[in-house]
C-alpha positions in Angstrom: -11.4 9.0 -11.3 -13.5 6.2 -12.8 -11.0 3.9 -10.9 -8.4 3.2 -8.1 -6.7 0.1 -8.9 -2.9 0.8 -9.8 -1.0 4.1 -8.9 1.4 3.5 -11.4 -1.4 3.6 -14.4 -1.7 7.8 -13.0 0.2 10.6 -14.1 3.0 12.0 -12.3 0.9 15.1 -12.1 -2.0 13.0 -10.8 0.0 11.8 -8.0 1.3 14.4 -6.6 -2.5 16.1 -6.6 -3.2 13.0 -4.3 -0.1 13.7 -2.0 -1.4 17.4 -1.9 -5.1 16.6 -1.2 -4.0 14.2 1.7 -2.2 16.3 3.2 -4.6 19.3 3.3 -7.3 16.9 4.7 -4.4 15.7 7.6 -3.9 19.4 8.2 -7.6 20.9 8.0 -7.0 22.8 4.7 -9.4 20.4 2.5 -13.2 20.9 2.7 -15.0 17.7 2.4 -17.3 16.8 -0.9 -20.9 17.7 -0.5 -21.7 14.6 -2.5 -22.5 11.6 -0.3 -21.3 8.6 -1.8 -22.5 4.7 -0.6 -19.2 2.3 -0.4 -18.9 -1.1 0.5 -15.7 -2.9 1.7 -15.4 -6.1 0.4 -12.0 -8.6 1.4 -11.1 -11.7 0.8 -8.4 -11.6 2.7 -7.5 -10.5 6.2 -6.6 -7.0 7.1 -6.7 -4.8 9.9 -4.8 -1.4 8.9 -6.5 -1.3 5.6 -10.2 -2.2 6.4 -10.2 -0.1 9.4 -8.1 2.9 7.6 -11.0 2.5 4.6 -13.7 2.6 7.1 -12.3 5.6 9.0 -11.8 7.6 5.7 -15.0 7.1 4.8 -16.6 7.8 8.3 -14.8 11.0 7.7 -16.0 11.9 4.1 -19.4 11.6 6.1 -20.0 8.4 3.5 -22.3 5.2 3.8 -20.7 2.1 4.2 -21.6 -1.5 4.0 -18.9 -3.9 5.4 -19.4 -7.1 3.7 -17.8 -10.7 5.2 -17.0 -12.6 2.2 -17.3 -15.9 4.0 -21.1 -15.1 4.5 -21.6 -13.8 0.8 -23.0 -15.5 -1.6 -19.9 -16.0 -3.8 -19.6 -19.2 -1.2 -22.9 -20.3 -3.0 -20.9 -20.1 -6.5 -21.7 -16.6 -7.8 -19.5 -14.7 -9.3 -17.2 -12.2 -8.5 -18.4 -9.6 -11.2 -22.2 -11.0 -10.4 -21.3 -10.0 -6.8 -20.4 -6.7 -7.5 -22.9 -5.9 -10.0 -25.2 -6.5 -7.3 -24.1 -4.3 -5.0 -24.2 -1.8 -8.0 -27.7 -3.0 -8.7 -29.1 -1.7 -5.2 -27.1 1.5 -5.2 -23.7 1.2 -3.8 -21.4 3.7 -5.7 -17.9 2.6 -4.6 -16.4 -1.1 -3.7 -12.9 -1.3 -2.0 -11.8 -5.1 -2.4 -9.0 -6.9 -1.7 -8.7 -10.3 -2.9 -5.6 -12.7 -3.8 -5.4 -12.9 -7.0 -3.3 -10.9 -9.0 -5.3 -8.7 -11.3 -8.3 -9.1 -10.4 -9.9 -6.1 -11.6 -8.9 -6.4 -14.7 -11.9 -8.5 -15.9 -14.1 -6.4 -14.2 -13.1 -3.0 -16.0 -13.0 -4.7 -19.1 -16.9 -5.6 -18.7 -17.5 -1.8 -18.9 -20.7 -3.2 -17.1 -23.0 0.1 -16.5 -23.7 -2.1 -12.9 -20.4 -2.0 -12.2 -19.4 0.1 -9.1 -16.5 2.1 -9.2 -13.6 0.0 -7.9 -10.6 1.0 -5.5 -8.0 -1.9 -5.4 -7.1 -2.6 -1.5 -4.6 -5.2 -2.5 -4.5 -8.0 -5.0 -2.4 -11.2 -4.2 1.2 -9.9 -4.4 0.6 -7.4 -7.4 -0.3 -3.9 -6.1 -1.5 -1.9 -3.0 -1.9 1.5 -4.5 -3.8 3.1 -1.2 -0.2 1.4 1.0 1.8 3.0 -1.7 0.1 6.5 -1.7 0.1 6.8 2.1 4.1 5.6 1.6 4.5 8.6 -0.9 2.1 10.8 1.7 5.0 9.9 4.2 8.1 10.3 2.9 7.0 13.9 1.1 5.3 15.2 4.5 9.4 14.3 5.9 11.4 15.6 2.9 9.3 17.3 0.5 10.9 15.8 -2.7 11.5 12.2 -4.1 14.4 13.6 -6.3 17.6 11.9 -5.4 16.8 9.8 -2.6 17.9 6.9 -1.7 15.3 4.3 -0.5 16.0 1.1 0.3 13.6 -2.0 0.4 14.3 -5.0 3.0 12.6 -8.6 3.2 10.0 -10.6 1.8 9.9 -9.0 -1.6 8.8 -11.7 -3.8 5.7 -12.0 -1.7 5.0 -8.0 -1.0 2.9 -6.4 -3.2 3.7 -3.4 -1.5 7.3 -3.6 -2.1 6.4 -3.9 -6.2 4.3 -0.9 -5.9 6.3 1.4 -4.0 9.6 0.4 -6.1 7.8 1.3 -9.5 6.2 4.2 -8.4 9.6 5.8 -6.5 11.9 4.7 -9.4 9.5 6.7 -11.5 9.3 9.6 -9.0 13.5 10.1 -9.5 14.6 8.1 -6.3 17.3 5.7 -6.3 15.9 2.6 -5.3 17.8 -0.5 -3.6 16.6 -3.8 -2.5 18.0 -6.3 0.1 17.1 -9.2 1.8 16.9 -13.2 1.3 18.5 -14.0 -2.4 15.6 -16.5 -2.9 12.7 -14.1 -2.0 14.4 -11.6 -4.6 12.7 -11.2 -8.0 14.8 -10.2 -10.8 12.5 -8.1 -12.6 12.6 -5.8 -9.5 16.5 -5.1 -11.6 14.4 -2.6 -13.7 13.8 -0.3 -10.4 16.8 -0.6 -8.3 20.0 -2.7 -7.2 19.9 -5.5 -5.1 22.5 -5.4 -2.2 23.7 -6.2 0.9 21.5 -4.5 3.7 24.4 -3.3 5.2 26.0 -1.6 1.8 26.1 2.2 2.1 23.6 2.0 4.9 24.5 5.3 5.9 23.6 6.9 2.8 20.1 6.1 3.0 17.3 8.1 3.5 14.2 5.8 3.9 14.4 2.4 5.1 11.7 0.3 4.6 11.1 -2.8 6.2 8.7 -5.5 5.3 7.0 -8.3 6.9 7.9 -11.8 6.5 4.8 -13.3 5.1 4.7 -16.5 6.4 1.2 -17.4 5.2 2.5 -17.4 1.3 6.0 -19.2 2.0 6.5 -22.8 1.2 5.7 -25.2 4.6 9.5 -26.1 4.4 10.7 -22.6 4.0 8.6 -21.9 7.4 10.1 -24.9 8.8 13.5 -23.7 8.3 13.0 -19.8 9.3 14.8 -18.7 12.1 13.6 -15.8 13.7 17.3 -15.2 15.2 19.1 -15.4 12.1 16.5 -13.7 9.9 16.9 -10.8 12.0 20.3 -10.6 12.3 21.0 -11.1 8.7 18.5 -9.0 7.7 16.6 -6.9 10.3 17.1 -3.5 11.8 18.9 -4.4 14.6 20.5 -1.6 17.2 23.9 -1.2 15.5 21.9 -0.8 11.9 19.4 1.8 13.3 22.8 3.5 14.8 24.7 3.7 11.3 21.7 5.5 9.7 21.7 9.6 9.2 19.9 11.6 11.9 17.2 12.8 9.5 16.5 9.5 8.0 13.5 7.7 8.6 12.7 3.8 9.0 8.8 2.4 7.5 7.0 -0.7 7.3 3.5 -1.4 6.1 2.5 -3.2 9.1 1.8 -5.8 10.2 5.1 -5.4 12.1 6.6 -8.8 13.4 8.7 -6.8 16.4 12.1 -8.4 16.6 12.2 -10.6 13.3 12.0 -7.3 10.4 12.5 -4.6 13.9 14.1 -4.7 16.9 11.1 -4.6 19.6 12.1 -1.2 21.0 13.0 0.0 17.7 9.5 0.1 16.1 8.6 3.3 17.9 11.9 5.0 17.8 13.1 8.5 16.7 13.6 7.3 13.1 9.7 5.2 13.1 7.2 6.8 10.9 5.5 3.6 11.2 2.7 4.4 13.2 2.9 8.0 11.0 2.1 5.8 8.3 -1.2 4.2 9.6 -2.4 7.7 10.4 -1.7 9.2 7.1 -3.3 6.5 5.6 -6.9 7.2 6.6 -6.0 11.0 5.0 -4.7 9.4 1.6 -7.8 7.2 1.6 -10.0 10.5 1.7 -8.3 11.9 -1.3 -8.4 8.6 -3.1 -12.2 7.9 -2.4 -12.7 11.9 -2.7 -11.0 11.9 -6.0 -13.1 9.5 -7.6 -16.5 12.2 -7.3 -14.6 15.1 -8.2 -14.8 17.1 -11.3 -11.2 18.1 -12.1 -9.3 15.3 -14.1 -6.9 13.0 -12.3 -5.6 12.1 -15.9 -4.4 8.3 -16.5 -1.4 6.7 -18.4 -3.7 4.0 -19.0 -7.1 4.2 -18.4 
């Protein structure tokens, strides 16, 4: 696997292999790769979970890590992203884990086909894709149910600004889950129609297997939207209240990519309720990212739909 930039580019068989490897790492059933790699983490957007999770995954694999602060890097002097990455490749970096606000930041870099370009891992691009988050979400769902076919998964919240929603909707639909969406109508991208139906949050709530809540991304909203935003109104209309929690099936699970705005997307005391898997997702993220990184140096083929 030369680059890991979009989970939906991988075949279903390859995705299944990554889920199995993730669970094997978690259960202590998979040995560490023998080849040590040098990894650079480069985050142009703020991150706690993804950045620290990748660093922990790299540490558990026994790999050498360089953490680069873009604010003090040569990109501030006008150096192109391509030259920054080729510089890292030239000094011996094997893999770069990168997050950027630009959608599809990786496409022109891969198209260069430069021998100096390190292998690339997409840690999030704008409101496009978040493939490692998608993999850990798939791992969490599979760990709970053991399958995807026929599961009813509802994704709720700030859909238009969420790369998690887009990544997950596409791949879950392909894996045979029934996906539905809820949230403010103004935040619903109509191209999501190809993945599932837009519904009221309370519609058939007692038939949902996975309720996936999304953070309201205030940093991506216009000033007037933030000014008009009401925490209480949002929570009442689109958040996980106690009443909604009690309507869920006993074996339903609640997910959230975090960070969680307690009392907004989900009632404060429900973040760690019995049905919640939010911190389980975070724990699983380390093992999913170990599987991603080790797959980049394994000899077996991780075939892709598009290269």
